[in-house]
Structure formats: C-alpha cells, structure tokens
C-alpha positions, -999 to +999 in steps of 0.1 A: +000+000+000+013+034-008-011+048+017-029+080+009-013+083-024-032+057-045-057+075-067-033+103-077-018+079-102-045+090-126-048+126-113-059+148-143-058+119-167-094+108-165-109+141-177-105+127-212-115+091-203-144+080-224-161+065-193-163+100-178-189+124-192-171+148-215-180+182-229-174+205-258-146+225-243-152+256-266-189+258-255-179+251-219-153+279-219-179+304-232-205+293-207-180+294-178-168+329-190-204+342-190-212+328-156-181+340-137-171+371-155-183+392-127-164+373-101-133+372-122-134+410-128-136+417-091-105+396-083-083+402-114-050+419-109-026+430-136+008+415-137+023+449-127+005+447-093+014+411-085+044+402-064+072+383-082+056+349-090+077+321-104+080+321-142+054+303-163+034+304-195+006+329-200-029+315-197-063+320-213-089+342-196-109+322-170-094+287-180-058+298-175-034+270-185-059+241-182-060+234-220-022+229-221-025+198-199-034+166-216-038+129-206-003+126-192+000+157-170+033+147-154+049+146-188+033+178-200+044+197-169+079+183-172+082+198-207+070+231-195+094+230-166+123+225-190+115+259-204+103+278-173+123+262-145+120+239-115+096+262-097+069+272-122+037+292-119+005+282-138-031+291-134-057+263-135-090+281-138-089+308-111-064+289-089-027+296-088-006+265-092+031+260-084+048+231-101+080+217-084+102+197-107+137+193-091+151+177-060+164+211-047+130+227-052+112+198-036+134+201-005+124+237-002+087+230-003+086+197+016+113+203+042+125+239+046+089+253+044+071+221+052+047+236+077+036+264+053+027+238+027+013+210+049-023+215+041-045+202+012-067+222-012-105+218-012-114+187-032-150+182-044-148+144-046-134+141-011-161+163+003-188+140-010-172+106-008-149+110+022-173+126+046-163+162+040-126+156+038-124+136+071-100+112+054-062+115+059-055+122+022-074+154+018-081+166+054-068+202+058-038+207+081-049+212+117-056+194+150-081+170+135-056+158+108-028+156+133-048+134+157-061+111+130-026+107+114-012+100+149-038+073+154-031+057+121+007+058+125+008+045+161-022+022+161-028+009+126+004+012+107+031+006+134+057-021+128+041-042+155+007-040+139+021-047+104+039-078+118+007-091+133-007-097+098+024-115+085+005-148+084-023-132+065+000-120+038+017-154+036-016-172+032-028-149+004+006-150-013+006-188-012-028-187-029-015-164-056+015-186-063-008-217-064-031-200-090-002-191-112+014-225-109-019-241-121-020-218-151+016-225-159+010-263-157-020-259-181+001-238-205-023-209-201-011-173-202-014-155-169-032-121-166-006-110-140-022-076-134-055-092-125-039-117-102-018-092-084-048-069-080-068-097-065-040-105-041-038-068-030-075-066-026-078-097-005-049-087+018-062-052+023-097-065+031-085-090+057-062-064+074-087-035+074-122-050+077-114-086+088-125-107+058-125-110+020-155-098+001-170-113-030-177-092-061-214-091-053-211-080-016-209-043-024-239-027-042-252-039-076-219-031-093-199-054-071-171-048-046-141-042-070-161-022-095-176+002-068-142+008-052-126+015-086-154+038-097-149+058-065-112+060-073-119+070-109-143+098-098-119+111-072-091+113-097-112+128-125-104+164-135-132+185-120-136+221-132-154+229-099-121+223-080-105+252-100-135+274-107-156+272-075-182+296-087-196+270-111-197+242-085-235+242-082-240+237-119-223+203-120-214+208-157-196+175-160-222+155-140-195+144-115-213+156-084-243+135-093-221+104-097-203+113-064-235+113-044-245+079-058-212+063-051-210+080-017-244+063-008-230+029-019-199+034+002-218+046+033-242+016+032-213-008+029-193+008+057-223+008+080-227-029+073-190-034+082-192-014+114-224-032+126-208-066+119-178-056+141-200-042+168-221-073+169-192-098+167-188-120+198-155-137+186-129-126+211-102-148+197-099-134+162-070-110+153-082-074+156-084-057+123-082-019+117-119-014+122-118-031+156-090-009+167-108+023+156-141+013+172-121+008+205-114+045+205-150+057+200-163+073+232-132+064+251-122+090+277-086+077+277-082+083+240-102+115+235-072+130+217-080+109+186-115+123+183-128+092+165-164+093+154-183+070+131-178+091+100-141+093+108-139+055+108-157+053+075-134+079+059-103+060+070-116+026+059-120+041+024-085+057+025-069+024+035-088+003+010-081+026-019-044+029-010-039-008-004-058-022-033-045-001-062-011+014-055+008-017-044-006-037-073+004-010-098+040-009-083+043-046-086+030-045-122+057-019-132+085-037-114+077-071-130+072-055-164+107-040-162+122-073-150+106-091-180+121-064-203+155-069-187+164-106-184+199-097-171+184-080-141+160-108-135+187-134-135+209-114-112+180-110-087+172-148-090+208-156-082+207-134-051+175-152-040+192-186-045+222-175-025+201-160+004+169-181+004+179-212-015+156-234-036+140-255-009+117-229+006+098-197-003+108-162+006+099-150+041+095-114+052+125-118+074+146-124+042+138-090+027+164-069+045+191-093+034+184-089-003+206-059-014+200-063-051+163-064-046+166-031-028+183-016-059+156-030-082+128-016-061+145+019-059+149+019-097+113+009-102+101+037-079+124+062-097+110+055-131+075+046-122+063+064-091+027+053-084+017+089-079+036+107-107+023+140-093+022+138-055-012+147-040-014+185-042-003+206-012-018+239-004-001+271+009-015+280+043-001+315+041+019+338+018+055+326+016+087+335-003+106+305-017+139+309-035+130+346-041+096+338-055+062+348-040+040+319-033+005+331-025-018+318+002-040+289-010-018+282-041-018+245-050+016+229-050+022+200-074+054+181-068+063+162-100+080+131-086+081+115-121+101+145-135+124+145-104+131+108-109+142+115-145+162+146-139+192+142-162+213+165-139+209+139-111+206+106-129+230+093-156+211+077-185+179+088-167+155+069-190+174+036-185+163+009-161+196+002-144+194-009-107+232-009-103+231+029-102+222+025-065+252+003-057+271+020-029+246+048-028+228+060+004+198+073-015+166+059+000+129+061-008+118+072+027+116+109+021+150+121+032+166+121-002+147+144-025+161+128-057+137+099-050+104+107-032+078+081-044+061+083-009+064+121-006+082+137+023+076+158+054+044+160+074+022+148+045+045+119+036+029+084+033+022+069+067+018+034+052+053+034+036+066+005+056+036-017+049+039-008+012+075-017+010+069-050+028+040-061+005+056-050-028+090-065-021+075-097-008+053-103-039+080-093-064+106-117-048+082-146-045+071-144-081+107-140-094+119-168-071+091-193-080+087-186-118+106-178-149+086-152-168+082-145-205+058-126-227+031-145-246+029-153-283+066-147-290+063-111-282+096-093-278+105-075-246+113-044-267+077-045-279+062-042-244+044-009-241+058+010-211 
C-alpha cells in the first residue's frame, strides 16, 4: 500500500477518459466565462501589481493553463518546466498552481517550508465521498488531521501491527503462487495484473475489515467495481475544483455520480461497522476497524476524536491505498524485469544465495536482499505510483527561493520528473538498478532525488507496509517462476 497516495496515479488523466462524461470545451469555456465574468473582474490583478511569482506560461482568460495539460500531465508539466524552470507558476481556472520539478525545489517545499505547505486544497470528490474531507489524504492541516494521522501511525500502521498480519500476507501469497502454478501447468497465459490486484484486494480487506468480500457483496456493481469507480471519480479532472463559482451547476455530471457512489460506500461501511459491533468472537485477530471502534467514546483516547464518520473515511482511505497502489507498483516492477532478463537473472541468483531453492521467501529475508533493494528503488524512480504527488496547499503567503507563493496556491510536486532529472541521474531513462550500488539514496523521504512516498508532514504513513508487501510479492514471483511474454512477443515491444 502506498497509503494515501493511491488515486493520484490518474490525477488529471481521467478528464479525457471515455467512461467519464465529457464536454465541448469551446462551449464550456464560453459558458463558464459568462457565468463567472463578474467574479473574475472583481478579483483580477494586472501583472504589474502582482508580487514576483515564479515564471510560467501565460494562460487564457478564465481557464488559465488548463488546456495545455493533456492525458499525461506529469509529462506535459515536465516539458513546461524544462522551459520555465523547476519552480513554475501556472493558473488552473482561477487557482494559482506552483509546479515543483527538481530535488532542490522539492526540498524547499517539503522540508524547509514544510509547515507552510502542509495543508491540502479543497477537493470536491473528497467532500462527497470521504465525509467532507475527514480522510487522511485530503483533510486540511490542523488538530483533526494531526490526531487522525497519529492514530493511524501508532495504532494501525506501526511495525508491531504490520507484523501481526504476517501470516495473512503469507496465506494470500501462497494462494497467488498456487493459481499461477496451475495456469503454468496448463500452458495458459497469466493475466498478471489481474492476479496481483486480486491479491492486493484480499490482503487489504483482511487487514482492514477482517475478511475478504466477494464481487457481489458491495452494491449492484460489485465490490471491486464500486471501489474503482470511486477512485476514478476522485481522480477525475473536475472544473469545480478550479472554478468554485460553477460548483452548483455540475457541468460535468460528476457531483451526481459522487453522491450515488457515496451512498454505496456509506451503506457498505455501515454494514462493516455493525458486523464488528455485533461480533462475539474474542479470539480473532483485531483488524483496523476493531481498533478504531475501540477509540470511539473512550475517555482515555479522546485525543484521537474518532467518530463513526471518521472510521468510514479512514476505511475508504486504507482500502483505496492498499488495493491499487501496491498492485500498480508490482506491475511496473515485473514489467521492467521481463524487459531486462539480465536484471531478473541477477535477482534470481541473489534469491538462490540468500533463500535457497527448498523454501519460499519469508518477510525476514527481505532486508538481506541488497540487489532487490536496488531493483525496487529503480522501479520507484522510473514509475512512481503517484507521478504528481497529491497537491499541497499554501497555508499563508510565503517566499521560496525569491519567488512569491500566494496563500491557497496548490503545490504540485512532479515526482516523475524528479526521478528522470538528467542533472541527477546518468542515463535517466534507462532501467539500471546498479546505479544505486554504494549509494545511500533511499525512498523514505530524506533524499529528494527519490520521493515516491512524498516527504515531510504529508508523507505516506503506510510506507513500511507498502515496502513490505511490494518487495515480498516481487521476490516470491521471481523466485518461483521464470517469466516470458506470450505469443513470442519481444521484450522491446512491451508498451511502457
């Protein structure tokens, strides 16, 4: 689980997705202009009166630079940053946006001025789906967020709690290996993405809500489909996030969909909570819902301020983060290993030396696998699961590197661009794990050349669990199987 980061993998990409209602952008622009011209005229300032903002491209009236961003925003923003610099100013609708694209700039925003940029901007989807932003991901900085994060870090995602589910992960991984072995014996091609996603879903459900759920246990659409629709809506480009004056019009039909999916989520979470409240089994391992319910109404833990809606919002956060992001990271890593047989053979040799061939990989083996560590760092560098980290928001006016950063500006940290910065990485586009040999660069947020989990106060609280799950699955699948592409497909033909 790359906790609290999962749905940003598709941030801004779904606004052109055919499954999302789309619009005629020319007509929309005219409609929006007519509706908010008055508001815009009241707030407009000429460039001569604005403090020294970072450089950036001029935008259109009302829409700003929105139309310059396509289906791969991290790549589009990187190209703009090559022209305007690692701290760049854009305008999305009426909202100022600062794009950060270098390790040095990331350190300024995520460490030097961390407290100033520790909040989140308003987010329409989270307001509807996550109980008015009571989740960890989009909750604004303040006492509520600090208390909830503290509870998650100490009570749900501590090393002790992660270790308590070791047998759960082993059981589900054994099932995954068994399914793949059966397919291999039958000579059937394996849909690896589907298998890994099922594994991630089952592990997440058992840890968070105590049991696995079938596809038909969650609304008419089914469990997986409902969760993924919620993720898709949350990651969809919503004009109302950038032009608040048109929020009530719901021009894209997203609010209507949010309300429907929010009702599905709420019904399901109520069912989960009631099952836990009514449970009489004192011997079962306590899952995350059990722990959070233990804090409701407790005088000893009033600092956590846990209410029923808080529990629901955190359940959703944990499920989304666990189900999607770990599976995506495993997909990218295995795809690179298939494309680079030399790397795969070297990793398999390390596994033979450390683990042997008479048993499967255990979690206790992971810290001994040095080349695995290099492989995972290289995968995170090239394919961060959240290419643009979840936006930060400026809590007050601030000066960074001589530039004025206005209050409420959205800060986008382009982790994908940082990982491919040619000033930092030799042959930056090449998958070459050996680049980390003898290097002290880590992924835990202290080295800003590599920040797949973010850094600072809003860094990923589930990082250790994510690293454990991802490394365990990759090593087990590489240790147990030799992989090749189907139908004589060449590795160079694999679309990355």
